[in-house]
Each structure stands twice: as structure tokens, then as C-alpha cells.
N, C-alpha and C positions, 0 to 999 in steps of 0.2 A: 328399724322402728320398733318401739316396745310392743310387746304382745298386748293386743286390745281386742275386745269383742267387736263384732260387726256393729252392734248398737252404739258402742262408745265411739267408734270411728265415724259413724253417721252423725253422732252428736257433735263431734269435733268439727266435721265439715260444715254442719249447720251453724255452729258458732261463728265460723269465718263468714258465712253468708249473712247472718243476722247482725253481727258487729258492723259489717259494711253497710247493710241497708239502714241500720239505725243511725250511723254516722251521716249518711246522705240525707236521711229524713230530718235529723236534728239541724243540719245546715240549711235544709230546704234548697239544696243545690248539689248537683253531682250526677254520677253515673252508677246506679246500683246494678244494672243488668249484667255487666261483665263480671264483677265479683261473685254474683250469685251463680252465674253459669260456669265460671272457671274455678270455683272453690275446690272441686274434686281433684282436678289436675294439679292445682297449686298444693293441695294437701299431700298428694303422693310425692311430688317433687321435693317439697320442703322436709317431709318426715323421713323419706326413704333414700334420698339421693343427695340433696344439697348439703355441702360441708360449710358450716358456719359456727361462729362463737359469738354470742351477744356481748360477752365481756370484752372482746377485742374485735370489733366489727370489720376491721380492714386488715386482719392478719394475712400474711402473704400467701398461705396455702389454702385459703378459703375458695370455694366455688363462687363465681360471680352470678348474681341473679339480676336480670334487667327486666323491668316492666315496660316494654316498648309501648304497649297500649296504655299509656300513662293516664288516660281518662278513667281507667279502673283503679285509681290510686288507693281507694278505700280497701281494696284487696291486699295491697302491699302493707298498708298501715295495720290492718288486722293481723296479718301474719307476723309482722315485727312485734306487735304487742304480745301475742300468744307465745312467741318464741323467745321472750325475755329480753328483747332489745330495749333501749331507752325510749320507749314509746308507750306512754301511759294511757289509761282509760280517759283521763282528762284531755290528753292529746286527741284521742278519737272523738271526744265530745266537742272539741273545738275545731273540727274538720272544716277547712275552707274559711276560717275566720281570720281577720286581720291580725297579723303577728303570730299566728299559729305555726307550729312546725309541720303540721299536717296540711300542706298546701293542696290546692285543687288538683294540681298535677305534681308528681314527685319532683323535688328540687334538691340537687346534689349539695351537700354541706349543711342542710337544714336538720337532718334527722339521721342518726346512725343506722346503717343498713341500706340506705338509699344510694345506689351506685351511680346513677345518672339522673340528669334532668330530662324528663321525658314528657311526651304529650303531643308535640308536633309529629304526626305519624310518619313512620319510616325512619326517623332519626335514631331511635333506640335500636332498631334492627341493624342499622349500619354501625352504630357505636359498638355493638357486640362483636362485629367483625374486627373492629379495632382492638378490642380486648384480646381476641383470639390471635390476631396478628402479632401483637406485642408479646404474648406468651410464647408463640412459636419462635420469634426472633431471639428472645432472651434465653429461652431454654436451649436453643442450639448453641449459643455462645458459652453456656455454662457447662454443657456436657451431661452425660447420663446420670440419672439419679438426683438431679438438682432439685431444690425446693419449689421451683415454679413449674415443674414438668407435669404435675399430677392433677391440676385443677381443671374444671370445665367452666365454660360460660353458657349459662342457660338464659332463656328469655321466653316470656309470653308475648306473642305478637297477634295482631288482629287482622281482620279483613282490610281495614283501612291502611294498616302498615304495608300489606302486600299490594294494595292499589297504588300507593305512592311510588313514583319512579325511582326515588333514591334507594328503595329496597331492591329493585331490580339491578341497579348498578352494583350495590354491595354484595348481593347474592352471587352475581357473576364473578366478582373479584374473589369471594370466599371459595367458590367452587373451583376456580382455576388454581388457586393456591393451596387447595386441599387442607383447609383449616378444620381439621376433624374434631377438635375439642369444642365445637360449637353445636349446641343442641337447642333448637327452638320449638316451643310448643305453640301451635297455631290454634287460637280460639276460633274455631270454624263454626260460628253461630249463624252466619248468613244474614246478619242484620246490621244496618247502619242507621244513622239519624233519619234519613229520608225514607227508609223502608227496607224491604227485602233486597239483598245484594243483586238479585236477578234483574233489577231495573238498569244495572250498568255493568255487572260483573258476572255474566252468564256464559259467555263463549270461551272463556279462558279456562284451560285445564291446569290448575295449580300444580298438581302432581307431576304432570309431564313437563311443565315449565321448569320446576326445580330439579327434576331429574336431568333435564337438558343442561342446567347450570353445573351439574356434577355433584348434586346433593343426594343423600339417601332420603327417601320419603316413605313414611308409614302413615297409616290411618287407624284410629281407634275411637271407641265410644267415649263420650265425655264423662260418664259416671262409672266406667268399668275400671276400677282401681288396678286389678291384676293386669289388664291389657296395657294401661298407661305405664305401669311399672316395667313391664316386659319391653315395651317400645323404647323407654328411656335406656334400659340396659343395652338393647340392640344398638341404639344410637351411640352410646358411649364406646361400644366395641368396634364401630365402623370408622375407617380412616377418613371418611368424607364428612363434611358438615351435614347436619341432619335437621329435617323438618318433620315434625310429628303433627299430622292433622288430627285434632281432637274435636270431634263433632259434639258441640254443646248446645244447650238451650239458654239463650239470653234471659236473664231474670228468672231462672229456674225456681219453682215453688210459688210464684205469684199466680193466683188463679186467673186473673184477667189480663195480665201484662206479659207473662212468660212467652217467649218466642216472638215478641213484637217490638217494633221500634219505640213503643211507649216506655219500655224498660231501659232504653239506652241512656238518655241524657237528662232525665228528670226524676225526682224522688217518686217513690211508689205512691205516696199520699198516706195519711194516717189510716184510712179505712182499708186500703189495699195492703198496707204493711201488717195490719192486724189479721187480715184474711190470710196472708202469706204465712204468718207464724202459726196460725191455726192449722193450715194445710200441712205444714211440716211438723206438727206436734210440738211446737215451740211455745214457751210461756209468752203471753202477750206483754206482760210486765215482769220485772223491770226491763227497761231498755239497756243495751250494752251489757247483757248478761253473759258471764263466763262461768258455766257450771264448775263446781269444785273438781269433779272427776276429769273434766276436760283440761282444766288448768294443771292438774297433777300429771295428766298424760303428756302435755307439752313440756312439763318440767323434766319428765323422763327422756323425752326426745332430745332436749338440750343437753342433758347429762351424757347421752350417747355421743352427741356431736363433740362434746368437750373431750371425750375419750379419743375420738378420731384426731382431734387437734393435738393432744398430747403425743399420740403416736407419730403424727407428722413432725412435731417439734423434735422428738428423739432422732428421727431419721435425718432431719435438717441439721441438727447438731453434729451428727456423725459425718455427714457430707462435708460440713464446713471444716471439721478437723482434718479430713482426708484431702481436701481441695482448698488450701489457703489462698491461692492466687485467684481462683474462680470465686471464692467467698468474698474477697475484697472487691472484685468486679461487681458481684451482686449488690454489695453495699452502695457502690457508686450509682447503681440504677435505682435502688430503693430511695436514696436521698436526692436523686437527680443532681449529683455533685457537679459543681462548676468551680474552677479555680478562682480563688478570691481576687486575683489580679487579672481576670479575664479581659477586661478592657485594655489594660496595658499590653497584654499578650497579642491582642488583635491589632493594636496600633503599631506593634513592631513590624507588621507587614509593610509599613512605610507609607508616607503620604503619596497622593497621586490623583491625577485628573484623568478620567476615562469614562466609559459607559459605567454607570453605577452597578449594573448587573455583573460586569466583570470584576469590579471591586468587591462586590458581595461574594462572588465565587471564591475569591482569594480569602476573604474573612471566614467563609464557611469551612474551607479546607484547612484553615489554620485552627479553627475551633474544634473540628471533628476529632482529631487525634487526642485532644485533652478533655473532651466531654463525651465519655463513652455512651451516654444515654441518648445522644443526639442522633435521630434517624429521620428519614423523610424522602420525599421525591416529588414528582411532577405529574401533571395530567397530560402525559405524552409530549411534554415540551422541555425536557431536561436540557436539550442542546440549545434551546433559546433562552430559557430561564437561567442556565448555567448553575444548576443545583445538584450536580453529581458530587458525591463524596469520593474523591479519587482513591482507587485501590481498595475500596470497602466492599465491592461486590454488590450484586442485586439480589434481593430476597426472591426466592422462587421455590417451586416444589422440590427442586433438587439441591438448592442451597438455602438453608434456613437462617444462616447467620449473616446474610448480606444486610447492609445498612441502607442501601438505596432501594426505594420502593417504586415500582412501575405501576402507577394507579390506572393507567390507561386513560381514555378520554371519558373520565367519570368525575368531573369536578365536584358534583354534589356529594357523591359517596366519599370522595377523597376528604372533603372537609369533615364529614361525620365520622369517618374512620379515624382521622387524626384526633377528633374529640374522644373517641374510645381509648386511644393510646394515652391521652392526657388524663382522662378520668381514672384509669387504672394506676397512674402515677409512677410508672416504671420507666418511662421514656419522655424525652422532650421532642415532640414531633414538629417537623416543618413540612409545609406543602407549598406547591408553586404552580402558577399558571400566568397568563396575561392578565393585567389589571381589568381589562374589559370583561373577562370571564369570571371575575369575582362575583358577578351577578348569579352565576350558576351555583355558587356555594354560599350564598348569603345566609340561608337558614342556619347551617351549622356554625357560621361565624358569629351570628347573633347569640346562639346558644352557648358558644364558648365564652363570650363576654358575660352573659348572664350567669353561667356556672363558675366563672372565674378560673378558667382552664388555661394552662400554659401551652399555647399553640403558637407557632410562628408561621406567618404567611409571607411568602416571597412572591410579590406581584410585579412583574416586569412589563416593559412596553407601555409606559405610564402616561402617554400623551399623544397628541396629534403628530408629534415629531417622529413617531415610528415610521411615518411616510406612506409609501405606496399601497399598503394594505387597505387603506381607506377607512371610512367612518364606521364600518362594522367592527373594526378592531381598535379604534381610537377612543379611549375613555375620555369622556367630557365631564359627566356628572358624578363619577364614581368616588373621587376623593371626598367631595361634600357628603355624599350618601354614607360612606363608611365612617367619616368623622362624626356622623350623627348617632352612631351606635355607642351607647354608654359603655365605658370600660374597655373599649378597643383602642389601643394606642396605634396611631397611624404615623409611621416614620418615613419621611421622604428626604433622603440625604442627597448631598451635592457632590461629595468626593470621598476619597478613601478614608479620611479621618472621621467624617460623619457616618460613613458606613460602618466603621469599626465600633463606634459608640452605639449605633443602632443595634448591631448584632449583640453587643454586650448587654444592652438593655433587654433585648428579647430573651437572652439566655438566662438572665438573672431575675426577670420579672415573674413571680409565681402567682400573682393574683389576677391574671387575665391575659388575653392574647395580644400579640404585637404583630403589626403588618409592616413589612419593609417594601416600600414602593420605589421601583427602580427604573432607570432609563435604558432604552435600547441603544441610543446614540451616545457618542463620546461627548463629554462636556469640557469646557475650558476650565483652567485652574482658577481658584479663588485666592486672592491675596488678603489676609486678615491683618488688621492693626495689631501688632504685638504677637503675631503668630497664633497657632491653634491652641485653645485651652479646652481639654476634654471635659473637665468638670463643668464648664459653662455650657458646652454643647449638650451635655447630658440633662440640662435643665429645660431642654425643649426649644428654647429660643435664646439667641445671644447676639451681641453686636459684632458685626464683621468690620465695619468702618464707621468712624464718627469724626468727620473733618470739622475743623473750627468753622464757626459761622453757619453750621447746618440749619436749614430752615424747615426741614421735614424729615420724616422717617419712612423708609421703604422696607416692607417685609416681603421676603421671597422664600421659596422652597425649591429644593432639587434643581432641576435644569434651569429654573428662572433666577437662581442666585447669580451665576455669572452673567446672565442677560441683564439683570438689574444693575450689576456692578458696571458693565459696559455702558449702560444708559447714563448712570450717574457720572461716569468719566466725561461723557459728552457734555452733560450739563455743567460740570465743574469748569470746563473750558469757557463756558459762557458766564461764569461767575455765580452760578446757582448751585449751592451745595446741599447734599442730602445724606442722611445717615443710612446705613444698610444693615438690616437684621436678617439673619438666616433663622428660620423657624422649622427645623426638621420634624418636630412633633408638637403640634398645637396643644394636644391634651396634656402633655408633660409641662408645657409652659404655663398653662392655665392652673396647674396644681401648685405652682410656686407661690411664695409669699408676695404680698403686694409690693414690698420694697424692691424685690428683684424685677418684677414686671415693670415697675416704674423706671427702673434703671435702664432696662432694655428699650422700653417704649415710653419716653418722657411724656408726662401728661400735657405739657405745654406746647408740644409740636404736632402739627398735622401729620396724619398717617395714611400711607398708601400701601396696597398689597399687590403683588404681581404673581400670578400663577396661571398656567395654561390649562384652566379648568373652569367650571362654573363659579366656584369661589364664594358662594354666598356666606359661608361661615366667617369670612374675613371682615364683614361689615361690623361685627361686634368689637373688633379692635380698631377699625378705621373711624367708626362713628359716621353720622349722617353727612358730615362735611368732608369725609375722607374720599379716597379713590380706590376702587378695585379694578385692576386690569386683568380681565379673565376672558372666558369664551362662553358665549351664550347660544351657540348653535353647533350642530354636528360637524365633524371634521370632513375631510375630503381625501381622495386618492391623489398623491403627488409627491414629489421629492421634498425632503425636509426643509430645504431652504425656501422653496416656493411656498410651502405651507406657512412658514414663519412670516413671510412677506404678506401673504393673503390674510392672515389672521392677526396682524398687527403686533408681531412678537420679534421684531428686529430691534437692535439697540436704538436706532434712530427713531423708530416709531414709538417705542416706550418712552424715550427721552422727551419726545414732543408732547405726549399726553401728560407726562409729569410736569413739564414746564407750564403748559396751559393751566393745569389744575393748581400748581403752586402759586402762580401769579394771582389766582382768585382767592387764595386763602388769607 
């Protein structure tokens, strides 16, 4: 940090406070309290520790800063502006306005320097674990002195972050795996929206809890710059992940609202904002003031950071020259390189009918050797999900280069950690569990879709046909619920060919997450008119069979494609013919041009859909006169064949329903 008088340092900190308070007041919406209380710790971190370059916000050697307490977004935006990032005063003045880059909570991709989409508490905490995990894995693969070995992941977390259960899952994972380049500053202000945290967060000893997880824990005063600096230094030197409890006053400087919940989630108000500025010795006008000496000071800070970057670049260049093989491997991670003909390579595994989870395992293990950035694991279900990369080893404290991740029974953290891996952009993460337990990880799935992250979900045991485990494990509403999430592609394949196309889609899709929904049970083979055409299957829906004289179209997915085919064979023997369409990805199909959609589902023919799920999304394709054969009640414990009979999913039962419906069309 450049030499600065105590008076200039205090002026710089107050600049952060007042820019944030002014932005919230101008928007008449937001959370001024956290930025005002946390300004000192943020100042110390950004000026004395954080490595960054506003000219190249995502350079590989930067430290990562995550504002997990995303409701304090004005703090981050103020720092980005002062530190020379592409965040202007006009951006601050348009805080929380429609179309503004300075959204109410930070959004990844909207503004340079914003590393994650944060706000739902606990998510950023777990995302940071994903950043640190990815760094540890890649650094171990590259060897000593590599360009990713030296950076840290820092975060500011809040009381709310620590209350959310996902942070407990993620902290336990991080402590077990000794992710020591993780440094979290806990804004310990003791206030939430409803009041003092003592109303619900009084018996828990946060220090002992995190020490039990295997973290280093320190405690400092929120305005003691020397202590904050020393604590960060100690955290960086410790091999364990670190939590620094920084005792702050929410809304610091506000005469009437400091230390109260009134400073948390609402503007100070014009009168209190004026009183705050007067109390801090700050000019009442103009708003959004950045004094010249403060701007010059931050300019010097940035200049020093750029010197650090140049030194890193020189070291990185020397490493690359000395390590050409590892350098090439690093490049495959930076670009998340996938072979151009990945779909063809996966299809070479050969056609086949089996449980689609088994076919997926074959595709995964065909992809892994040729996609170095592909890593992932399961929530203690790898043997059931069949998601182990053979021969790649498991990441652990003693083996850092393993590509298989044992997340433990922590679905929520698993999803959020995968998001961290994806945000950092150096891995293609996949995670897996039973489809039923996608509910446990829905928040990070939604955020992955919102932030356009490349994450792959492998969800197996996809229907009542998993059998005797019963309704607690049998997903009914999940396909419909997941398809409701914008930008999440849900792929439910029927055989080896569709599985290969689904995996290829997931590996090459960069603008959002992809879910592969797979069966536990073995499926019958599907015979297609003219054979399998991967290009057609990749469009989300395609014609399997179109006999002459067909009077209707049947859409099916996954395990219901061979079921529908068998039902149509029974009807054909009665002289009633129907077309069969496989639709492994409804979202992909809906993105096609109208001509293709009309070719697959001709407008003049009645439409039915068959899926062993709630299936409400199919009505938009079938229309009010169509038919949806689905399930509108929970499953039951019993053998697969007995369940098929009980729930109307035998070929004869489906054929009967189709016949009755078709005769009325």
C-alpha cells in the first residue's frame, strides 16, 4: 500500500462508506449498513493484500474476491470504481435501476471484477470453497512454481451466511480437505433484518464450530487496520482455511441507525444521511464525492498492483518455457478445451440398450481422458450414479491431483462448490446424486442457470421404476420443476446414442448448465426409422418412427420411449397407427426453428405425451385436445414390474389409453 497519512486513510475509508450510502439513497433501495460497517476491513484487504488488475479483471494470477454477503453490493461497486475497474460514477448513480450493471445483488458477467452472483446467503461461502478446490486440483497437476499456485480466495461473509446450512456443509468439506488458500472475513456485526442475532443465534460458538471443522479462527476489531492486516497475514501463512471474525458496527457513522437493524435493509433517509456525513466530517454535498487526494491514492494502489502483476507474468513466462507439457495442459484448462468431434468420439462407444446410468458411465470415461478439465463426483453415491472417472484417483489431503471428488452427503454444498469451479472457469465440473435429491441442491442449480455457468448434473434413479426404495426416493414432480428453471437444459436419454449426444451437449454448452437424467433400470432397445441421426437428436426432439397412415403423434422421453414404441406396436396390430417422437431435451427442441418443430410434430395431427412423471409441461405441445399419460400421485415401494402395472405404465395399458383418446379425436 502506498504511504498515506492516517487522515488520508480515514478519508479513503469514508469515501467507500459514503459512495455506498449515496448509491443506496439515490436508488431509495438497498442495504447501506454492511458497506458502512465493513469499509475498514475491505480497505485493508483491497489495498494491502488483494492482487488485481482493473485492466485485465480475470487474469489468471489474480486473487479472487467474493462478496458472499451480496446484499452489501454497494460496497463491492464502490471498491471497483475506486480501484479503476470499468465501474463508473454513473454506474453507481444507477444502482438497482433497470438495465444497470450495478444490480441489487452482484451478478456474474454484468460488471468486470464481479466474480460470482451472490445474494442468496451461504452460496458465496460455498462458491469460494469451489474456487479453492479448483486451484488445489490444478496446481497439483501442474507442479511446483506454476502460475495458479500463488493466489488466494478471499470473501466477506455475514451472520446470515453462517446461519445458512450450506455454509456448514461447505466449511466441513473445506476443513477436511485442508483448502488453506481460503481466507474469509466474517462481518460479525450481530444484526440481521429482524434485529439482533441474539434472537436466534446466541448459543452457537462460531469460533469453536469452525475450529472443529479444521479452520484457523482469529478475532479482531472492525476498525483496527493493523490487527486486520496482521490477521490476514497469519491466515495466508496457515495451511488451514481461515475465518477472521471482524467485529464491526453495522451502519457505522449513522447517529441514529448505527448498530441497529434499521441500517440493514433500507436507505438511511435524506436527513440521516446528512447527519451521518456531518458526524464523519464529510461534505453533505455533492453526493458521490471522491476527493482528489483519495482518487490519487487509489491510483497509486492500482499502480502497485500492476507491478505485482508484471512480476507474476515474468515468473509465469519463465515457468512456461521450462515446462512446455504442463504449459499446454494449463491452456486446456484455461480454455476448457473439448475436442471438436467430441460427439463422434462418444458415439464410438457403440450403440446400446441398458440402464442409462451405465451408458452414461461409459460416455464419462470415454470423455475424461480427452477433456482434461472435466472433474467431479457424487454426494456419496458414486457407486449408484456410476460417476467415477476410472484410474483418475480421488482428491484428498494427501492426493491433490485426483479428478474424482468425494463431496460426502452434502448435496447443497456440492452444487454450490461446483458453481465455484465453474465461475473460476478452469474446470468443467459434474456432480451427481439421485434425481429425488436434486431438491437439496436446487438453489445452486438455479444460480448456475442464472449466471450461465457450465455445470453438468448427473441425476440417476429418475422415476418410480427404481422400485422397492419407495416414494421417498421416487421422483414424480422433479422433471417438471427442473424444466421450469430458465436456461437449465434437462436431457433424459433413452439409450447409448442419446446418452452420447447428451454428454457432448453438456461438454460443449458454455452458456448454462445441463442435467442428464438417467435410469437405474435397464431399458429395451429402440428401433428408429432409417437408423440413428445424431444431428437430429441434438435438436432436442426427433422422429423415431412415422408409419404410413399415422393418425397421431406420441412424444416420449427416456424409459418411456421403448414403452411407447411397444404400445404403438400393439395398436398397429389393430390398424391404428401413430408416430413416435423421442424428445430427450424439451428446451433444446423449443429453441429450434418452427419448420423443424412442425416436421417433428405436424400441426395437423393430435399429440399425446408419455412420461412417468407429473408432465404438466407437455400440455403446451399436446394442446387442450391432446393426452398426457403421466403420474399425479406419489410412488410406492414395490418391484418395478408391479409398479408399472399399478401406475398404468405397461404397453397394454398405454395402448388402451391411446386408443380411447385417438378414437375421440
